[in-house]
N, CA, C and O atoms as a GROMACS GRO file, in nm:
protein
  608
    1MET      N    1   8.306   3.320  10.841
    1MET     CA    2   8.304   3.180  10.807
    1MET      C    3   8.282   3.091  10.927
    1MET      O    4   8.297   2.969  10.919
    2GLU      N    5   8.247   3.151  11.036
    2GLU     CA    6   8.226   3.074  11.157
    2GLU      C    7   8.112   2.977  11.136
    2GLU      O    8   8.008   3.012  11.079
    3GLY      N    9   8.131   2.855  11.183
    3GLY     CA   10   8.028   2.754  11.170
    3GLY      C   11   8.041   2.667  11.048
    3GLY      O   12   7.975   2.563  11.038
    4THR      N   13   8.125   2.706  10.954
    4THR     CA   14   8.147   2.623  10.836
    4THR      C   15   8.293   2.580  10.834
    4THR      O   16   8.382   2.652  10.878
    5GLU      N   17   8.314   2.460  10.783
    5GLU     CA   18   8.449   2.407  10.776
    5GLU      C   19   8.520   2.468  10.655
    5GLU      O   20   8.467   2.470  10.544
    6ARG      N   21   8.638   2.515  10.678
    6ARG     CA   22   8.716   2.575  10.571
    6ARG      C   23   8.793   2.466  10.498
    6ARG      O   24   8.846   2.373  10.560
    7ILE      N   25   8.798   2.479  10.365
    7ILE     CA   26   8.864   2.378  10.283
    7ILE      C   27   8.964   2.449  10.193
    7ILE      O   28   8.929   2.540  10.118
    8TYR      N   29   9.091   2.406  10.200
    8TYR     CA   30   9.194   2.459  10.112
    8TYR      C   31   9.158   2.425   9.968
    8TYR      O   32   9.125   2.310   9.937
    9GLY      N   33   9.163   2.524   9.881
    9GLY     CA   34   9.129   2.506   9.741
    9GLY      C   35   8.987   2.551   9.710
    9GLY      O   36   8.954   2.576   9.594
   10VAL      N   37   8.903   2.560   9.813
   10VAL     CA   38   8.765   2.606   9.797
   10VAL      C   39   8.749   2.743   9.861
   10VAL      O   40   8.688   2.832   9.802
   11ASP      N   41   8.803   2.760   9.981
   11ASP     CA   42   8.797   2.885  10.055
   11ASP      C   43   8.895   2.984   9.991
   11ASP      O   44   9.014   2.953   9.977
   12GLN      N   45   8.847   3.101   9.952
   12GLN     CA   46   8.934   3.196   9.881
   12GLN      C   47   9.027   3.274   9.974
   12GLN      O   48   9.109   3.352   9.926
   13GLY      N   49   9.015   3.256  10.105
   13GLY     CA   50   9.103   3.327  10.197
   13GLY      C   51   9.096   3.476  10.174
   13GLY      O   52   8.987   3.533  10.163
   14ASN      N   53   9.212   3.541  10.168
   14ASN     CA   54   9.216   3.686  10.150
   14ASN      C   55   9.230   3.729  10.004
   14ASN      O   56   9.263   3.844   9.976
   15LEU      N   57   9.206   3.637   9.912
   15LEU     CA   58   9.207   3.674   9.770
   15LEU      C   59   9.081   3.755   9.743
   15LEU      O   60   8.970   3.708   9.768
   16SER      N   61   9.098   3.874   9.693
   16SER     CA   62   8.984   3.965   9.677
   16SER      C   63   8.887   3.914   9.570
   16SER      O   64   8.925   3.848   9.474
   17GLN      N   65   8.761   3.948   9.591
   17GLN     CA   66   8.658   3.911   9.494
   17GLN      C   67   8.686   3.981   9.361
   17GLN      O   68   8.653   3.928   9.255
   18GLU      N   69   8.746   4.098   9.366
   18GLU     CA   70   8.781   4.171   9.243
   18GLU      C   71   8.878   4.090   9.158
   18GLU      O   72   8.862   4.083   9.036
   19VAL      N   73   8.979   4.031   9.220
   19VAL     CA   74   9.077   3.948   9.146
   19VAL      C   75   9.007   3.825   9.090
   19VAL      O   76   9.031   3.787   8.976
   20ILE      N   77   8.922   3.762   9.170
   20ILE     CA   78   8.852   3.643   9.124
   20ILE      C   79   8.760   3.677   9.007
   20ILE      O   80   8.755   3.602   8.909
   21ASP      N   81   8.688   3.788   9.015
   21ASP     CA   82   8.599   3.830   8.906
   21ASP      C   83   8.680   3.861   8.781
   21ASP      O   84   8.640   3.824   8.670
   22ASP      N   85   8.793   3.930   8.796
   22ASP     CA   86   8.880   3.962   8.683
   22ASP      C   87   8.930   3.833   8.619
   22ASP      O   88   8.931   3.819   8.497
   23PHE      N   89   8.972   3.738   8.702
   23PHE     CA   90   9.018   3.609   8.652
   23PHE      C   91   8.907   3.541   8.572
   23PHE      O   92   8.928   3.498   8.459
   24ASN      N   93   8.787   3.532   8.632
   24ASN     CA   94   8.676   3.461   8.567
   24ASN      C   95   8.634   3.526   8.435
   24ASN      O   96   8.607   3.456   8.338
   25SER      N   97   8.628   3.659   8.431
   25SER     CA   98   8.590   3.724   8.306
   25SER      C   99   8.701   3.709   8.202
   25SER      O  100   8.672   3.694   8.083
   26SER      N  101   8.826   3.714   8.245
   26SER     CA  102   8.937   3.696   8.152
   26SER      C  103   8.945   3.553   8.101
   26SER      O  104   8.986   3.530   7.987
   27LEU      N  105   8.906   3.459   8.183
   27LEU     CA  106   8.911   3.318   8.144
   27LEU      C  107   8.828   3.294   8.019
   27LEU      O  108   8.866   3.214   7.933
   28GLN      N  109   8.718   3.363   8.008
   28GLN     CA  110   8.630   3.349   7.892
   28GLN      C  111   8.683   3.425   7.770
   28GLN      O  112   8.681   3.374   7.658
   29SER      N  113   8.730   3.547   7.792
   29SER     CA  114   8.767   3.633   7.680
   29SER      C  115   8.915   3.628   7.644
   29SER      O  116   8.950   3.648   7.528
   30ASN      N  117   9.001   3.601   7.740
   30ASN     CA  118   9.146   3.604   7.716
   30ASN      C  119   9.217   3.512   7.816
   30ASN      O  120   9.268   3.559   7.918
   31PRO      N  121   9.220   3.381   7.786
   31PRO     CA  122   9.277   3.285   7.881
   31PRO      C  123   9.422   3.315   7.922
   31PRO      O  124   9.459   3.287   8.035
   32LYS      N  125   9.503   3.370   7.832
   32LYS     CA  126   9.642   3.402   7.870
   32LYS      C  127   9.643   3.510   7.977
   32LYS      O  128   9.726   3.506   8.068
   33ARG      N  129   9.553   3.607   7.968
   33ARG     CA  130   9.544   3.710   8.070
   33ARG      C  131   9.504   3.647   8.203
   33ARG      O  132   9.557   3.683   8.308
   34ALA      N  133   9.411   3.554   8.199
   34ALA     CA  134   9.369   3.485   8.321
   34ALA      C  135   9.487   3.409   8.382
   34ALA      O  136   9.504   3.409   8.503
   35GLU      N  137   9.567   3.346   8.298
   35GLU     CA  138   9.686   3.276   8.349
   35GLU      C  139   9.780   3.372   8.418
   35GLU      O  140   9.835   3.342   8.524
   36LEU      N  141   9.800   3.488   8.358
   36LEU     CA  142   9.889   3.587   8.418
   36LEU      C  143   9.832   3.637   8.551
   36LEU      O  144   9.907   3.656   8.647
   37ILE      N  145   9.702   3.658   8.557
   37ILE     CA  146   9.640   3.699   8.683
   37ILE      C  147   9.665   3.593   8.790
   37ILE      O  148   9.702   3.626   8.903
   38ALA      N  149   9.645   3.467   8.755
   38ALA     CA  150   9.667   3.358   8.851
   38ALA      C  151   9.813   3.353   8.894
   38ALA      O  152   9.842   3.336   9.013
   39TYR      N  153   9.905   3.367   8.799
   39TYR     CA  154  10.047   3.363   8.834
   39TYR      C  155  10.082   3.477   8.930
   39TYR      O  156  10.145   3.454   9.034
   40VAL      N  157  10.043   3.598   8.897
   40VAL     CA  158  10.078   3.714   8.980
   40VAL      C  159  10.017   3.699   9.120
   40VAL      O  160  10.083   3.726   9.220
   41ALA      N  161   9.892   3.655   9.126
   41ALA     CA  162   9.827   3.637   9.257
   41ALA      C  163   9.900   3.531   9.338
   41ALA      O  164   9.930   3.553   9.456
   42PHE      N  165   9.929   3.416   9.277
   42PHE     CA  166   9.997   3.310   9.350
   42PHE      C  167  10.136   3.355   9.394
   42PHE      O  168  10.175   3.332   9.509
   43ASP      N  169  10.210   3.418   9.306
   43ASP     CA  170  10.346   3.459   9.337
   43ASP      C  171  10.348   3.556   9.455
   43ASP      O  172  10.433   3.546   9.543
   44HIS      N  173  10.255   3.649   9.457
   44HIS     CA  174  10.247   3.746   9.566
   44HIS      C  175  10.214   3.675   9.698
   44HIS      O  176  10.279   3.698   9.800
   45LEU      N  177  10.114   3.589   9.696
   45LEU     CA  178  10.074   3.516   9.816
   45LEU      C  179  10.184   3.423   9.864
   45LEU      O  180  10.210   3.413   9.984
   46ASP      N  181  10.249   3.355   9.770
   46ASP     CA  182  10.355   3.261   9.806
   46ASP      C  183  10.474   3.334   9.867
   46ASP      O  184  10.536   3.286   9.962
   47TRP      N  185  10.507   3.452   9.812
   47TRP     CA  186  10.617   3.531   9.869
   47TRP      C  187  10.585   3.568  10.014
   47TRP      O  188  10.670   3.554  10.101
   48PHE      N  189  10.464   3.615  10.039
   48PHE     CA  190  10.427   3.653  10.174
   48PHE      C  191  10.440   3.534  10.269
   48PHE      O  192  10.497   3.547  10.378
   49CYS      N  193  10.387   3.418  10.229
   49CYS     CA  194  10.394   3.299  10.316
   49CYS      C  195  10.538   3.257  10.340
   49CYS      O  196  10.574   3.219  10.451
   50TRP      N  197  10.621   3.264  10.236
   50TRP     CA  198  10.762   3.230  10.253
   50TRP      C  199  10.828   3.328  10.351
   50TRP      O  200  10.896   3.287  10.445
   51ALA      N  201  10.807   3.457  10.328
   51ALA     CA  202  10.871   3.558  10.413
   51ALA      C  203  10.824   3.548  10.558
   51ALA      O  204  10.902   3.570  10.650
   52TYR      N  205  10.699   3.514  10.577
   52TYR     CA  206  10.645   3.501  10.712
   52TYR      C  207  10.716   3.389  10.788
   52TYR      O  208  10.735   3.398  10.910
   53ASN      N  209  10.753   3.284  10.717
   53ASN     CA  210  10.813   3.166  10.780
   53ASN      C  211  10.965   3.167  10.788
   53ASN      O  212  11.023   3.077  10.848
   54HIS      N  213  11.030   3.265  10.730
   54HIS     CA  214  11.177   3.265  10.726
   54HIS      C  215  11.236   3.379  10.810
   54HIS      O  216  11.180   3.488  10.822
   55MET      N  217  11.350   3.348  10.866
   55MET     CA  218  11.419   3.443  10.952
   55MET      C  219  11.537   3.507  10.881
   55MET      O  220  11.597   3.449  10.791
   56ARG      N  221  11.567   3.626  10.925
   56ARG     CA  222  11.687   3.697  10.881
   56ARG      C  223  11.804   3.648  10.966
   56ARG      O  224  11.784   3.590  11.073
   57PRO      N  225  11.925   3.672  10.919
   57PRO     CA  226  12.038   3.643  11.007
   57PRO      C  227  12.019   3.720  11.138
   57PRO      O  228  11.984   3.838  11.136
   58GLY      N  229  12.042   3.656  11.246
   58GLY     CA  230  12.021   3.718  11.376
   58GLY      C  231  11.895   3.669  11.444
   58GLY      O  232  11.870   3.700  11.560
   59GLY      N  233  11.815   3.592  11.371
   59GLY     CA  234  11.701   3.527  11.433
   59GLY      C  235  11.570   3.602  11.430
   59GLY      O  236  11.473   3.556  11.492
   60GLU      N  237  11.562   3.716  11.361
   60GLU     CA  238  11.433   3.786  11.350
   60GLU      C  239  11.360   3.738  11.226
   60GLU      O  240  11.420   3.716  11.120
   61TYR      N  241  11.229   3.721  11.240
   61TYR     CA  242  11.149   3.684  11.123
   61TYR      C  243  11.146   3.800  11.024
   61TYR      O  244  11.149   3.917  11.064
   62ASN      N  245  11.140   3.766  10.896
   62ASN     CA  246  11.128   3.869  10.792
   62ASN      C  247  11.003   3.954  10.815
   62ASN      O  248  11.005   4.075  10.796
   63ILE      N  249  10.896   3.889  10.856
   63ILE     CA  250  10.771   3.957  10.886
   63ILE      C  251  10.741   3.928  11.033
   63ILE      O  252  10.727   3.812  11.071
   64PRO      N  253  10.731   4.031  11.114
   64PRO     CA  254  10.704   4.008  11.257
   64PRO      C  255  10.577   3.926  11.278
   64PRO      O  256  10.478   3.945  11.207
   65HIS      N  257  10.580   3.836  11.374
   65HIS     CA  258  10.464   3.752  11.403
   65HIS      C  259  10.376   3.821  11.506
   65HIS      O  260  10.403   3.819  11.627
   66THR      N  261  10.272   3.882  11.456
   66THR     CA  262  10.173   3.949  11.541
   66THR      C  263  10.038   3.881  11.516
   66THR      O  264  10.027   3.797  11.426
   67ASP      N  265   9.938   3.915  11.594
   67ASP     CA  266   9.804   3.859  11.569
   67ASP      C  267   9.758   3.892  11.428
   67ASP      O  268   9.699   3.809  11.360
   68GLU      N  269   9.786   4.014  11.384
   68GLU     CA  270   9.745   4.058  11.250
   68GLU      C  271   9.818   3.981  11.139
   68GLU      O  272   9.755   3.934  11.044
   69THR      N  273   9.951   3.969  11.151
   69THR     CA  274  10.025   3.899  11.045
   69THR      C  275   9.998   3.749  11.050
   69THR      O  276  10.003   3.682  10.946
   70ASN      N  277   9.969   3.694  11.167
   70ASN     CA  278   9.934   3.553  11.176
   70ASN      C  279   9.803   3.526  11.101
   70ASN      O  280   9.791   3.428  11.028
   71LYS      N  281   9.705   3.615  11.120
   71LYS     CA  282   9.578   3.601  11.047
   71LYS      C  283   9.601   3.616  10.897
   71LYS      O  284   9.545   3.541  10.817
   72GLU      N  285   9.684   3.712  10.859
   72GLU     CA  286   9.716   3.733  10.717
   72GLU      C  287   9.782   3.608  10.657
   72GLU      O  288   9.754   3.570  10.543
   73TYR      N  289   9.870   3.547  10.734
   73TYR     CA  290   9.938   3.424  10.689
   73TYR      C  291   9.836   3.312  10.667
   73TYR      O  292   9.840   3.244  10.564
   74ILE      N  293   9.746   3.292  10.762
   74ILE     CA  294   9.645   3.187  10.748
   74ILE      C  295   9.558   3.213  10.626
   74ILE      O  296   9.533   3.122  10.547
   75GLU      N  297   9.512   3.336  10.610
   75GLU     CA  298   9.425   3.370  10.497
   75GLU      C  299   9.501   3.360  10.364
   75GLU      O  300   9.443   3.321  10.262
   76SER      N  301   9.629   3.395  10.364
   76SER     CA  302   9.710   3.384  10.242
   76SER      C  303   9.730   3.238  10.202
   76SER      O  304   9.735   3.208  10.083
   77ASN      N  305   9.740   3.149  10.299
   77ASN     CA  306   9.751   3.006  10.267
   77ASN      C  307   9.623   2.955  10.202
   77ASN      O  308   9.629   2.878  10.105
   78TYR      N  309   9.509   2.996  10.254
   78TYR     CA  310   9.384   2.957  10.188
   78TYR      C  311   9.380   3.014  10.046
   78TYR      O  312   9.342   2.944   9.952
   79ALA      N  313   9.418   3.138  10.031
   79ALA     CA  314   9.416   3.202   9.899
   79ALA      C  315   9.512   3.133   9.802
   79ALA      O  316   9.478   3.113   9.685
   80ARG      N  317   9.632   3.097   9.850
   80ARG     CA  318   9.729   3.027   9.764
   80ARG      C  319   9.670   2.899   9.708
   80ARG      O  320   9.680   2.872   9.589
   81HIS      N  321   9.608   2.820   9.794
   81HIS     CA  322   9.549   2.694   9.750
   81HIS      C  323   9.430   2.717   9.657
   81HIS      O  324   9.404   2.638   9.567
   82TYR      N  325   9.357   2.824   9.680
   82TYR     CA  326   9.247   2.859   9.591
   82TYR      C  327   9.302   2.888   9.450
   82TYR      O  328   9.246   2.840   9.351
   83VAL      N  329   9.410   2.965   9.442
   83VAL     CA  330   9.470   2.997   9.311
   83VAL      C  331   9.524   2.870   9.247
   83VAL      O  332   9.510   2.851   9.126
   84ILE      N  333   9.587   2.783   9.324
   84ILE     CA  334   9.635   2.657   9.268
   84ILE      C  335   9.518   2.585   9.201
   84ILE      O  336   9.532   2.532   9.091
   85GLY      N  337   9.404   2.582   9.268
   85GLY     CA  338   9.285   2.518   9.210
   85GLY      C  339   9.240   2.583   9.081
   85GLY      O  340   9.189   2.515   8.992
   86LEU      N  341   9.257   2.714   9.069
   86LEU     CA  342   9.216   2.783   8.946
   86LEU      C  343   9.298   2.739   8.825
   86LEU      O  344   9.251   2.747   8.712
   87THR      N  345   9.420   2.692   8.849
   87THR     CA  346   9.507   2.657   8.736
   87THR      C  347   9.461   2.532   8.661
   87THR      O  348   9.513   2.501   8.554
   88LYS      N  349   9.363   2.461   8.716
   88LYS     CA  350   9.307   2.347   8.642
   88LYS      C  351   9.250   2.396   8.509
   88LYS      O  352   9.240   2.319   8.413
   89ASN      N  353   9.211   2.525   8.503
   89ASN     CA  354   9.159   2.583   8.380
   89ASN      C  355   9.263   2.589   8.268
   89ASN      O  356   9.228   2.610   8.152
   90PHE      N  357   9.389   2.570   8.302
   90PHE     CA  358   9.497   2.576   8.203
   90PHE      C  359   9.561   2.439   8.182
   90PHE      O  360   9.669   2.428   8.123
   91GLY      N  361   9.496   2.336   8.231
   91GLY     CA  362   9.546   2.200   8.212
   91GLY      C  363   9.636   2.149   8.323
   91GLY      O  364   9.690   2.040   8.312
   92VAL      N  365   9.652   2.227   8.430
   92VAL     CA  366   9.732   2.182   8.544
   92VAL      C  367   9.653   2.071   8.614
   92VAL      O  368   9.532   2.083   8.632
   93THR      N  369   9.722   1.966   8.652
   93THR     CA  370   9.657   1.854   8.719
   93THR      C  371   9.716   1.837   8.858
   93THR      O  372   9.833   1.867   8.883
   94PHE      N  373   9.634   1.788   8.947
   94PHE     CA  374   9.677   1.753   9.082
   94PHE      C  375   9.573   1.657   9.138
   94PHE      O  376   9.456   1.660   9.099
   95GLU      N  377   9.618   1.574   9.228
   95GLU     CA  378   9.526   1.481   9.293
   95GLU      C  379   9.465   1.549   9.414
   95GLU      O  380   9.527   1.636   9.476
   96LYS      N  381   9.344   1.509   9.446
   96LYS     CA  382   9.281   1.559   9.567
   96LYS      C  383   9.354   1.496   9.686
   96LYS      O  384   9.361   1.373   9.697
   97ALA      N  385   9.408   1.580   9.772
   97ALA     CA  386   9.487   1.529   9.885
   97ALA      C  387   9.397   1.464   9.989
   97ALA      O  388   9.425   1.353  10.034
   98ASN      N  389   9.290   1.530  10.027
   98ASN     CA  390   9.193   1.478  10.124
   98ASN      C  391   9.074   1.572  10.125
   98ASN      O  392   9.069   1.668  10.048
   99GLU      N  393   8.978   1.547  10.213
   99GLU     CA  394   8.856   1.627  10.212
   99GLU      C  395   8.877   1.771  10.259
   99GLU      O  396   8.790   1.856  10.237
  100LYS      N  397   8.990   1.799  10.323
  100LYS     CA  398   9.017   1.936  10.370
  100LYS      C  399   9.116   2.011  10.281
  100LYS      O  400   9.144   2.129  10.306
  101ARG      N  401   9.167   1.946  10.180
  101ARG     CA  402   9.265   2.008  10.091
  101ARG      C  403   9.240   1.955   9.950
  101ARG      O  404   9.282   1.844   9.916
  102THR      N  405   9.170   2.035   9.869
  102THR     CA  406   9.130   1.986   9.737
  102THR      C  407   9.235   2.008   9.629
  102THR      O  408   9.236   1.938   9.528
  103ALA      N  409   9.324   2.104   9.651
  103ALA     CA  410   9.426   2.133   9.550
  103ALA      C  411   9.557   2.161   9.621
  103ALA      O  412   9.560   2.229   9.724
  104TYR      N  413   9.663   2.111   9.566
  104TYR     CA  414   9.794   2.135   9.625
  104TYR      C  415   9.898   2.133   9.514
  104TYR      O  416   9.870   2.093   9.402
  105MET      N  417  10.016   2.176   9.548
  105MET     CA  418  10.122   2.180   9.447
  105MET      C  419  10.151   2.039   9.396
  105MET      O  420  10.158   1.943   9.472
  106SER      N  421  10.168   2.031   9.266
  106SER     CA  422  10.199   1.904   9.200
  106SER      C  423  10.311   1.931   9.101
  106SER      O  424  10.351   2.046   9.080
  107GLU      N  425  10.360   1.827   9.040
  107GLU     CA  426  10.462   1.844   8.936
  107GLU      C  427  10.406   1.930   8.822
  107GLU      O  428  10.477   2.015   8.768
  108SER      N  429  10.282   1.909   8.788
  108SER     CA  430  10.216   1.986   8.683
  108SER      C  431  10.208   2.134   8.722
  108SER      O  432  10.239   2.222   8.642
  109PHE      N  433  10.164   2.160   8.846
  109PHE     CA  434  10.156   2.299   8.891
  109PHE      C  435  10.294   2.363   8.893
  109PHE      O  436  10.309   2.478   8.850
  110THR      N  437  10.394   2.292   8.941
  110THR     CA  438  10.531   2.345   8.946
  110THR      C  439  10.580   2.381   8.806
  110THR      O  440  10.644   2.485   8.788
  111LYS      N  441  10.550   2.298   8.709
  111LYS     CA  442  10.590   2.327   8.571
  111LYS      C  443  10.519   2.453   8.522
  111LYS      O  444  10.580   2.540   8.460
  112TRP      N  445  10.388   2.464   8.550
  112TRP     CA  446  10.312   2.582   8.510
  112TRP      C  447  10.370   2.707   8.576
  112TRP      O  448  10.394   2.807   8.509
  113TYR      N  449  10.392   2.700   8.707
  113TYR     CA  450  10.444   2.815   8.780
  113TYR      C  451  10.580   2.860   8.726
  113TYR      O  452  10.602   2.979   8.704
  114HIS      N  453  10.671   2.765   8.704
  114HIS     CA  454  10.805   2.802   8.658
  114HIS      C  455  10.805   2.853   8.514
  114HIS      O  456  10.891   2.933   8.477
  115PHE      N  457  10.711   2.806   8.432
  115PHE     CA  458  10.698   2.862   8.298
  115PHE      C  459  10.673   3.013   8.308
  115PHE      O  460  10.741   3.092   8.242
  116TRP      N  461  10.576   3.052   8.391
  116TRP     CA  462  10.542   3.192   8.405
  116TRP      C  463  10.651   3.270   8.478
  116TRP      O  464  10.682   3.383   8.440
  117LYS      N  465  10.709   3.211   8.580
  117LYS     CA  466  10.817   3.278   8.653
  117LYS      C  467  10.935   3.307   8.561
  117LYS      O  468  10.987   3.418   8.559
  118ASP      N  469  10.976   3.207   8.484
  118ASP     CA  470  11.087   3.226   8.390
  118ASP      C  471  11.052   3.330   8.284
  118ASP      O  472  11.136   3.411   8.246
  119TYR      N  473  10.928   3.326   8.236
  119TYR     CA  474  10.887   3.422   8.134
  119TYR      C  475  10.893   3.565   8.189
  119TYR      O  476  10.950   3.654   8.126
  120ILE      N  477  10.833   3.587   8.305
  120ILE     CA  478  10.829   3.721   8.366
  120ILE      C  479  10.971   3.767   8.398
  120ILE      O  480  11.006   3.882   8.370
  121GLU      N  481  11.052   3.680   8.457
  121GLU     CA  482  11.189   3.719   8.493
  121GLU      C  483  11.275   3.745   8.371
  121GLU      O  484  11.377   3.814   8.380
  122GLY      N  485  11.236   3.690   8.256
  122GLY     CA  486  11.311   3.712   8.132
  122GLY      C  487  11.278   3.843   8.063
  122GLY      O  488  11.346   3.882   7.968
  123LEU      N  489  11.175   3.911   8.110
  123LEU     CA  490  11.138   4.040   8.051
  123LEU      C  491  11.229   4.150   8.105
  123LEU      O  492  11.273   4.144   8.220
  124SER      N  493  11.255   4.248   8.022
  124SER     CA  494  11.331   4.363   8.071
  124SER      C  495  11.244   4.437   8.172
  124SER      O  496  11.122   4.421   8.173
  125GLU      N  497  11.306   4.517   8.255
  125GLU     CA  498  11.231   4.592   8.356
  125GLU      C  499  11.128   4.684   8.289
  125GLU      O  500  11.017   4.699   8.338
  126ASP      N  501  11.167   4.744   8.177
  126ASP     CA  502  11.077   4.834   8.106
  126ASP      C  503  10.955   4.759   8.053
  126ASP      O  504  10.842   4.806   8.068
  127VAL      N  505  10.977   4.644   7.991
  127VAL     CA  506  10.865   4.565   7.938
  127VAL      C  507  10.777   4.516   8.052
  127VAL      O  508  10.654   4.518   8.040
  128TRP      N  509  10.837   4.472   8.163
  128TRP     CA  510  10.757   4.426   8.276
  128TRP      C  511  10.668   4.539   8.329
  128TRP      O  512  10.552   4.517   8.361
  129LYS      N  513  10.723   4.660   8.339
  129LYS     CA  514  10.644   4.773   8.388
  129LYS      C  515  10.526   4.800   8.295
  129LYS      O  516  10.414   4.826   8.341
  130LYS      N  517  10.549   4.793   8.163
  130LYS     CA  518  10.441   4.814   8.067
  130LYS      C  519  10.337   4.703   8.078
  130LYS      O  520  10.217   4.730   8.074
  131LEU      N  521  10.382   4.580   8.093
  131LEU     CA  522  10.291   4.467   8.108
  131LEU      C  523  10.210   4.480   8.236
  131LEU      O  524  10.088   4.461   8.234
  132ASP      N  525  10.274   4.512   8.344
  132ASP     CA  526  10.207   4.528   8.473
  132ASP      C  527  10.102   4.640   8.467
  132ASP      O  528   9.991   4.625   8.516
  133ARG      N  529  10.140   4.750   8.406
  133ARG     CA  530  10.048   4.864   8.391
  133ARG      C  531   9.927   4.823   8.308
  133ARG      O  532   9.813   4.853   8.343
  134ALA      N  533   9.953   4.754   8.196
  134ALA     CA  534   9.844   4.709   8.110
  134ALA      C  535   9.754   4.608   8.182
  134ALA      O  536   9.632   4.610   8.166
  135LEU      N  537   9.813   4.520   8.261
  135LEU     CA  538   9.736   4.422   8.337
  135LEU      C  539   9.646   4.492   8.438
  135LEU      O  540   9.527   4.460   8.449
  136CYS      N  541   9.701   4.587   8.511
  136CYS     CA  542   9.624   4.659   8.614
  136CYS      C  543   9.511   4.742   8.555
  136CYS      O  544   9.407   4.759   8.618
  137LYS      N  545   9.532   4.793   8.435
  137LYS     CA  546   9.430   4.878   8.371
  137LYS      C  547   9.333   4.799   8.283
  137LYS      O  548   9.242   4.857   8.225
  138GLY      N  549   9.354   4.668   8.274
  138GLY     CA  550   9.265   4.585   8.192
  138GLY      C  551   9.283   4.605   8.043
  138GLY      O  552   9.191   4.581   7.965
  139LEU      N  553   9.403   4.648   8.002
  139LEU     CA  554   9.431   4.673   7.860
  139LEU      C  555   9.471   4.544   7.789
  139LEU      O  556   9.492   4.440   7.852
  140ASP      N  557   9.481   4.552   7.658
  140ASP     CA  558   9.524   4.439   7.576
  140ASP      C  559   9.668   4.402   7.612
  140ASP      O  560   9.756   4.487   7.615
  141LEU      N  561   9.690   4.274   7.640
  141LEU     CA  562   9.823   4.226   7.679
  141LEU      C  563   9.891   4.144   7.570
  141LEU      O  564  10.001   4.094   7.591
  142SER      N  565   9.828   4.129   7.455
  142SER     CA  566   9.875   4.035   7.354
  142SER      C  567  10.021   4.058   7.312
  142SER      O  568  10.093   3.962   7.286
  143GLU      N  569  10.064   4.181   7.306
  143GLU     CA  570  10.202   4.204   7.265
  143GLU      C  571  10.305   4.161   7.370
  143GLU      O  572  10.423   4.148   7.339
  144TYR      N  573  10.259   4.140   7.493
  144TYR     CA  574  10.348   4.103   7.602
  144TYR      C  575  10.343   3.953   7.636
  144TYR      O  576  10.428   3.903   7.711
  145MET      N  577  10.246   3.883   7.582
  145MET     CA  578  10.224   3.745   7.620
  145MET      C  579  10.322   3.650   7.551
  145MET      O  580  10.363   3.675   7.438
  146PRO      N  581  10.358   3.542   7.619
  146PRO     CA  582  10.446   3.443   7.557
  146PRO      C  583  10.375   3.378   7.438
  146PRO      O  584  10.253   3.365   7.436
  147LYS      N  585  10.453   3.340   7.340
  147LYS     CA  586  10.395   3.278   7.220
  147LYS      C  587  10.363   3.131   7.243
  147LYS      O  588  10.276   3.074   7.176
  148ASN      N  589  10.433   3.069   7.338
  148ASN     CA  590  10.408   2.928   7.365
  148ASN      C  591  10.332   2.913   7.496
  148ASN      O  592  10.297   3.011   7.562
  149SER      N  593  10.307   2.788   7.533
  149SER     CA  594  10.230   2.758   7.653
  149SER      C  595  10.315   2.678   7.750
  149SER      O  596  10.417   2.620   7.712
  150TRP      N  597  10.275   2.676   7.876
  150TRP     CA  598  10.351   2.604   7.978
  150TRP      C  599  10.361   2.456   7.948
  150TRP      O  600  10.458   2.392   7.989
  151ASN      N  601  10.266   2.401   7.877
  151ASN     CA  602  10.268   2.257   7.852
  151ASN      C  603  10.305   2.220   7.709
  151ASN      O  604  10.275   2.110   7.662
  152ASP      N  605  10.372   2.312   7.639
  152ASP     CA  606  10.422   2.281   7.503
  152ASP      C  607  10.541   2.189   7.510
  152ASP      O  608  10.597   2.152   7.406
   0.00000   0.00000   0.00000
């Protein structure tokens, strides 16, 4: 990306093209599956960024700060904002912050995120494992999906 300006919400960072392609194809055929893909991707990236920035008792970072993890942190931040931008497909709204940050957390995004977080955390471990397996294999997820929507 040298020579081009990177923009949060546009630059996919370290989000794999495979995840983006899966999201885009699911968006057309199964929007709930696409929402779940976005939630899982954001949650994973957000956890990494949180862990990178927080210390354990005793003053050690949860994730050691090396050149490699610093790069991973930067790329994960771009990817997080990219996923936030994808949620506009589900009715999430946010204002454009500035020319270098097109999507950022908003009240709408927070509501969307917590809907999915609460739903996933409310599943039994057995059901979550079945859902995760079905998601990874591209199987039908309808029996595992919430009946309502984040904005109901």
